[in-house]
N, C-alpha and C positions, 0 to 999 in steps of 0.2 A: 504494500500500500504506500502511496506517495505521502510523504510527510508535509504537512501544511504548517506554515507559520502564521500566527494571528497576532496583529498589533493594533492597538488603539492609536489613532492619529487625529489630532484636533485640527479642524479647518477654520476655527474661530476661537474667541476668548471665552465664550460662555461654556459652562460645563456640559451642556447638551449639544454643543456644536462639534461633533466628532463622528468618525466612522471607524468600523473595524475592518481592516484590510486582511483578507485571508488568501494566501497563495503559497504555492510551492516555489522553490528557487529554480525557475526555468531560465535558461540562457537566452531562449528565443522570446520575442515579443508576443504577448498573449492578450486576448480580448478581456474586457471587463464586464462583469455583470453587477449592476447596482441593485440592491434590494432595499425596498422602502416599506416599512411596517405600517399597519393601520392603527385604528383605535379612535376614530372620529377626531383626529388631530389633538387628542387630549393627553394629559400627562398621567394616565393611569396604566400605560403599558410602555415598554421600551423594546429595543431590538433583541433583548435577551428573553423577554417574557411573551412576546407576541408569536402566534403560530407560524409566522414566516421563518422561524428558526428551522423548520423542516425543509424549506426551500434552500436555505443556506447550507445545510448539511448535504443535501442532494447535489448541490453545485460542486462540492468537493470532488466529485467523480469526473469532472471535466478539467481540461487544461485551460482554466480561466482564473482571473483574479476576481475575488468577490469583495465588493465594497458595500458593506452592510451599514447603511447610512442612518445616523440619528440626527435629530433636529429639535429646535425649541418647540415645545408643545404648550397647549393651553391648559389652564387649571381645569380640573375635572368638573367643577361647578363654580358659579359666580362669575365675576368679571374676567375677561381675558386680558390680563395685564402682563402675563409672562411671554406671550407671543402675539402681540397685537399686529393686525395687518400693517405692512406686508412682511413682517419678520419671518414667519414660517416659510413662506414661499422663497424668500431671500436665502434662507438656510439651505433649502433643497438646491437652489441654483448655485450657491457658493460651494456646497458640499460636492456637487458634481463637477463644477469647474476646477475645484481644487485638485482633481486628478491630473491636471496639466502640470501642477507643481511637483508631483512625485512620479510622473510617467517615465522619465529617463532612468531614475534610480531603480524603479520597480519593474522596468521592462513592460510597460503597459502600452497596448496598441489602441490609441484613442480614436482610431477610425472604425473600431469594432466595439461598440458599447451597446449592451442590452440592459434595459431597466425593467425590473419586475416589482409590482406593488399590489398589495391587497387592500380592498376597501378604501379608506382615506388614502392609503398608500397607492392604490390604483389611480386615484385622482391625481396625486402628485407625480406619479410616473408618467401618466399620459400628458399632463401639463408640461413636464420637463421635456418631453419629446417635441413639443410645439413651441418652444421658447423663441425660436427664430421668427415666429409668426406673431409675437406679441406686438401690439401697437407701439411705435417708437416713442410715443408721448408718455408711456407708462414708466413709473419708477422701476419696474421690473425688467424693462428692456435692456439687453446687453448685446452689443455688436460682437463681443468675443465669446458668446455662449457656445459651449461644446455641442457639436452636431451629434444627435442621437440616431443610430441606425435602426434599432428595434425596441419595441415596447410591448410588455405583456401586462395587461390590467386584469386583475382577478377580483370579481365582485366590487368593481370600482364605482365610486361616486363620480359620475361623468357629466352630470347636468346640474351644476350648482344653482343656476338661475331658476330651476323648477325643482325644488327639493322636497315637495310634499310627499314624494314616494320613498323617502327614507324615514326611519323610525325616530330619528332625532334631528329634525330640520333646524332646530334652534342652533345646532352646532355649526351649520353653514353660516348663519348670521354672525355667530361669534368669531368664526374664522375670518370673515370678510369685513367685520365691523358694522354690518347692517345688510339690508336686502338690496336686490338689484335696483329697485326704484330709487333708493338713496344713493347708491354708488355704481351706476352702470359702467363707468370706466374701469373700476376695479374688476368687475365680473368679466368684462371684455378682455382683460389681461390674464385672468385666472381660471375661467370656466372652460374646460375642454370642449364643451358643446358649442362654444362660440369661437374656437380657434381652428385654424386650418391644419389638418393632420397630414396633408399630402407630403410625400417624400419619406414618410416613416412607415416601417413594416410593423403595423399595429395588430395585435391579437387581443381579443376580449373573451374572457371566460366568466360565465355567470350562471348561478343556479336558478331554475324556474321557481323554486320554493323559498327563495330568499325573502325573509321578512324584515331584515335590517336595511338592506338596499334592494328595493324591488327590481324585478327584471325590466320594468319599464324604463329605468335609468339607462340600461344598456340598449334597449330597443330604440329609444328616442335618440340616443347618441348615434347609433348606426344609421338611422334613417337620415340624420342631418349631416353625417360625415362627408367631407369634401372628397374623399377617395375611398377605395375599397378597404374594408376592415374584415379580418378573419374572425369569425364568430363561432364560439362553442357554447351552447346552452345545455346545461346538465339538467335532465328532466326532473329529477327528484332531489336535487341538491339544495341545501340552504346556504347560509352565509359562510360557514366554515367547513362544509362537508368534504371539501377537496384537500384540506390541510390536516395532516396528522397532529393531534394535540390532545390535551387531557379530557376534552369533552367528546361528543359524538362526532365521528367522521367515518368516511366510507372508502375502503381500499380501492374500489373501482374508479372513483372520481380522482383519487390521488394518482392512480396509474395514468388516467387520461391527462391530468395536469403535467405529469412528468414527460409524457410523450410530446406535449406542446412545448415544454421547455427545451426538450431535445431538438425539436425543429427550429426553434428560435435561435439556439446556439449554432446550429448548422447554417442558418441564414446569415450569421455574422461573417461567414466565409473563412 
């Protein structure tokens, strides 16, 4: 078995602005898979407690570098003072762009990046893939944003502007500082449903029985998408059915998800 080295590397000064880089000591340049955990953007989970840990473990079987990304998150309840807009989005952007700083030392091939996210992490992963389409008037626009080749959104929140089909719509307002009517420019820069995804190899996985983020989130996104999106709808899956964790999950959906991950890594070239 290949030995992997795991290191915590900070991309900012806040204690939550870090990633865990996991890789073997390859002499060749290797692709990067960024993993973004979910949890409604709240500080009640982290990259070590969220079920995306199963994805991180599985990725160790490939010749890739794993950048398990942490970010400032909102208080679980009350006012969002820990990560007010646009702090959380900025952390995702800075955490991904930070790969440029370590690419030579770590032999990272930044022309081959896959981002995988679940739930709120699916939102952030899809958003990160569209950063070059953000309006140039937005504080989140960066001319130097790393180009992302592939994205996999699992049970993602993809339509922030219409969040009545998620079970905690108030978290979207907390994330954005208000609703679309109050801050349309913010949503135009952060809502995947309002951004052009052309040029990105995007796959969406969603459970038909998801009660946390209903399937309509994925359906409306795919209907409005500016280019073809690979869709996999799991007939009896709920929000976490496809990820091994301490709760209820299903081996058949995990196998399907692993097959999709395999194809995404092959697509990196």
